[in-house]
C-alpha positions in Angstrom: 17.5 -73.4 -15.0 14.1 -72.7 -16.6 12.7 -71.3 -13.4 15.7 -68.8 -13.1 15.1 -67.8 -16.8 11.4 -67.4 -16.2 12.1 -65.1 -13.1 14.6 -63.1 -15.1 12.1 -62.5 -17.9 9.3 -61.5 -15.5 11.6 -59.0 -13.8 12.8 -57.6 -17.1 9.3 -57.0 -18.4 8.3 -55.5 -15.1 11.2 -52.9 -15.2 10.6 -52.2 -19.1 6.8 -51.6 -18.3 7.6 -49.0 -15.7 8.5 -45.7 -17.5 11.4 -43.8 -15.9 10.1 -40.6 -17.8 6.8 -39.1 -18.4 4.7 -36.0 -18.7 5.6 -33.0 -20.9 6.5 -29.4 -20.6 4.2 -27.4 -22.8 5.4 -24.0 -22.1 7.5 -21.9 -24.6 11.2 -22.1 -25.0 13.8 -24.9 -25.6 12.2 -27.1 -22.9 9.0 -27.4 -24.9 7.9 -31.0 -25.4 10.5 -32.4 -23.0 9.5 -35.0 -20.4 10.2 -35.3 -16.6 11.9 -38.0 -14.6 11.8 -38.6 -10.9 14.2 -36.4 -9.0 16.5 -37.3 -6.0 15.0 -38.5 -2.8 17.1 -36.0 -1.0 14.7 -33.3 -2.5 11.9 -34.9 -0.8 13.7 -35.0 2.5 14.5 -31.2 2.1 10.8 -30.4 1.8 10.0 -32.5 4.9 12.8 -30.5 6.8 11.2 -27.3 5.7 7.8 -28.3 6.9 9.2 -29.2 10.3 11.2 -26.0 10.7 8.2 -24.1 9.5 5.8 -25.8 11.9 8.3 -25.3 14.7 8.3 -21.5 13.8 12.2 -21.8 13.6 13.1 -18.9 11.2 16.9 -19.6 11.7 16.6 -23.2 10.7 14.2 -22.5 7.8 16.4 -19.8 6.2 19.1 -22.5 5.9 17.1 -24.4 3.2 16.8 -21.3 1.0 19.2 -19.9 -1.6 20.6 -16.5 -0.4 19.6 -14.7 -3.6 15.9 -15.9 -3.4 15.8 -15.2 0.3 17.0 -11.6 -0.1 18.3 -9.1 2.3 15.4 -9.0 4.6 14.0 -12.5 3.9 15.0 -14.0 7.3 13.7 -11.1 9.2 10.4 -11.1 7.2 10.1 -14.8 7.8 10.5 -14.4 11.5 8.0 -11.7 11.7 5.5 -13.9 9.8 6.1 -16.9 12.0 6.0 -15.1 15.3 2.6 -13.4 14.4 1.0 -16.7 15.1 0.4 -18.8 18.2 1.0 -21.9 16.1 1.3 -23.0 12.5 1.2 -26.5 11.2 2.4 -27.7 7.7 1.7 -31.4 7.2 2.7 -32.7 3.7 0.7 -35.7 2.4 2.1 -36.1 -1.0 5.6 -35.0 -2.3 6.8 -35.7 -5.7 10.4 -34.7 -6.8 10.9 -34.1 -10.5 13.8 -33.2 -12.8 14.5 -32.6 -16.5 17.8 -33.6 -18.0 19.5 -33.6 -14.6 18.8 -29.8 -14.2 17.4 -28.0 -11.1 15.1 -30.2 -9.1 11.4 -29.4 -9.0 9.3 -30.7 -6.1 5.5 -30.8 -6.1 4.1 -30.9 -2.6 0.6 -31.2 -1.3 0.0 -30.2 2.4 -2.6 -29.4 5.0 -1.8 -26.2 6.8 -3.4 -24.6 9.9 -2.6 -21.1 11.1 -3.7 -19.8 14.6 -2.9 -16.1 14.7 -2.2 -14.0 17.8 -4.8 -11.5 16.7 -7.4 -14.2 16.8 -7.7 -15.0 13.1 -7.6 -18.6 11.9 -6.8 -20.3 8.6 -7.2 -23.8 7.4 -5.7 -24.5 3.9 -5.1 -27.3 1.5 -2.0 -26.3 -0.5 -0.3 -27.4 -3.7 3.2 -26.0 -3.8 6.1 -26.1 -6.3 9.7 -25.8 -4.8 12.6 -25.3 -7.2 15.9 -26.5 -5.8 19.3 -25.5 -7.2 22.2 -27.9 -7.6 23.1 -27.4 -4.0 19.6 -28.4 -2.8 18.6 -25.0 -1.7 15.2 -23.5 -2.6 15.6 -20.8 -5.3 12.0 -20.7 -6.5 8.5 -21.2 -5.1 4.9 -21.0 -6.2 1.6 -21.8 -4.2 -1.9 -22.7 -5.0 -4.5 -23.0 -2.4 -7.9 -24.3 -1.6 -9.6 -22.4 1.3 -11.5 -24.4 3.9 -15.0 -23.0 4.8 -14.0 -22.8 8.4 -11.7 -19.7 7.6 -12.5 -16.3 9.0 -11.5 -14.8 5.7 -12.7 -15.3 2.2 -11.9 -14.2 -1.4 -15.6 -13.1 -1.9 -18.6 -12.1 0.3 -21.3 -9.5 0.8 -24.2 -9.2 -1.4 -25.2 -6.8 -4.1 -28.9 -5.6 -4.1 -29.0 -2.6 -6.4 -31.6 0.2 -6.2 -33.8 -1.9 -8.4 -33.7 -5.7 -9.0 -31.6 -6.7 -12.0 -29.2 -9.4 -13.5 -26.7 -8.7 -10.8 -29.0 -8.7 -7.8 -27.9 -11.4 -5.2 -24.4 -11.6 -6.4 -21.4 -11.4 -4.0 -18.5 -9.1 -4.2 -15.0 -10.0 -5.0 -11.7 -8.1 -4.7 -10.8 -6.3 -7.9 -7.0 -6.6 -9.0 -6.3 -4.1 -11.8 -3.8 -2.2 -9.8 -6.4 0.3 -8.6 -4.9 0.5 -5.0 -1.4 1.5 -6.4 -3.0 3.9 -8.9 -4.9 5.7 -6.1 -1.8 5.8 -3.8 0.1 7.4 -6.8 -2.7 9.8 -7.6 -2.9 11.0 -4.0 0.9 11.7 -4.0 0.6 13.7 -7.1 -2.5 15.4 -5.7 -0.6 16.5 -2.5 2.1 18.0 -4.8 -0.5 20.0 -6.6 0.6 18.2 -9.9 -2.6 18.5 -11.8 -1.2 17.2 -15.0 -0.3 13.9 -13.3 -3.6 13.8 -11.5 -5.7 14.2 -14.8 -3.9 11.2 -16.2 -5.9 8.9 -13.8 -9.3 10.2 -15.0 -11.4 9.3 -18.0 -12.2 11.9 -20.8 -15.4 12.7 -18.9 -15.8 12.5 -15.1 -19.1 12.6 -13.1 -18.5 13.9 -9.6 -21.3 13.4 -6.9 -20.0 15.6 -4.0 -20.9 15.3 -0.2 -23.4 18.1 -0.6 -25.5 16.2 -3.2 -24.2 18.2 -6.2 -23.7 16.3 -9.5 -21.1 17.8 -11.8 -19.8 16.5 -15.2 -16.5 17.6 -16.2 -14.3 17.0 -19.2 -10.8 15.9 -18.4 -9.6 19.2 -19.8 -11.8 21.1 -17.2 -10.0 19.4 -14.4 -7.1 21.5 -15.2 -8.2 24.3 -13.0 -8.8 22.1 -9.9 -5.9 23.5 -7.9 -6.1 27.2 -9.0 -7.4 28.5 -5.6 -5.3 26.0 -3.4 -2.1 27.0 -1.5 -1.6 23.5 -0.2 -3.4 20.1 0.2 -2.9 17.2 2.5 -4.8 14.1 1.6 -4.2 11.1 3.8 -5.8 7.8 3.0 -6.9 5.4 5.9 -7.9 2.5 3.8 -8.3 1.6 0.1 -10.7 -1.3 -0.8 -11.0 -2.3 -4.5 -14.2 -4.4 -5.3 -16.4 -5.6 -8.1 -19.6 -7.7 -8.4 -18.7 -11.3 -9.0 -18.9 -12.6 -12.6 -19.2 -9.2 -14.3 -16.9 -7.2 -16.5 -13.7 -5.7 -15.3 -15.1 -2.3 -14.3 -14.6 -1.8 -10.6 -15.4 0.5 -7.6 -12.8 1.4 -5.0 -13.8 2.6 -1.5 -11.3 4.9 0.0 -11.5 6.3 3.5 -9.3 9.3 4.2 -8.8 12.8 5.7 -8.3 15.8 3.5 -7.1 19.3 4.5 -7.1 22.1 2.0 -5.5 25.5 2.5 -6.8 28.1 0.1 -4.9 31.0 -1.1 -7.5 33.3 0.5 -6.6 31.8 4.0 -9.6 29.7 4.3 -9.0 26.2 5.6 -11.3 23.2 4.6 -10.8 19.8 6.3 -13.0 16.7 6.4 -13.0 13.1 6.8 -14.2 11.4 3.6 -15.6 8.3 2.4 -15.4 8.1 -1.4 -16.1 5.5 -4.2 -14.1 5.8 -7.2 -15.5 4.0 -10.3 -12.9 2.7 -12.6 -14.0 2.0 -16.2 -13.0 -0.9 -18.5 -9.9 1.3 -19.5 -8.9 1.5 -16.0 -9.7 5.3 -15.7 -11.7 6.9 -13.0 -15.1 7.8 -14.7 -17.0 8.9 -11.7 -16.7 9.7 -8.0 -19.3 9.6 -5.2 -18.3 11.4 -2.0 -19.5 11.5 1.6 -18.0 13.6 4.4 -18.1 14.6 8.0 
């Protein structure tokens, strides 16, 4: 009898010493300060099924695990296009932790190794940490991803090297992609430019702009002076080939955007000007174009 009582006490202490809840949500809102508990094991199985369908490049099967609203109208087609762009893709989870809060939607944290062998010859090897949010029907309704990029990858988030005309504090630093909406801003500006809408175009420029044209001329204009830019134009057709926003690593937010394009101008006089251009637009800290350097052929 004493032995049974002792076993009972040991088991009770073991259960009590293992918390069924833990952690804390520190974000804003009514959930602030609330803890998490382990979710259903079925959520873990769902993630494993997703990884299997993903690795088998089976878009039909994969789409069955996603909520229709989250997947969207073209979600299945986009997924199939993505998967068929590769010879093979392999997602291998090595840690999956299902969580819940007050019995609400399941949140599943998954760590996995992923390899992508693209048909175009590119290759990626990634270590991923992902968050899947499942609704009450066990369908994925939310997703976020964080990644660590292996050094064997053909692509990288930084590279190149800045030298400068003279050695300085930035010499030797690599370049990184800038992400202050410069690409979309230039696309929008080009659209306004082709419509000869000078008021809309001027909104993208700083109060003073320095223009270094392809003939070596340097012109400084106020934003107001840009108003006459289209006075002699009958029509313009500016077509970008590529837009590449970059900045020197570990510097302030000012950036330079390389744009390759073709521009055709028809003047009111009947003259036609057409060139292929390589231009560097410099965006200042306010996100305005402060200078332009142009090359042409």
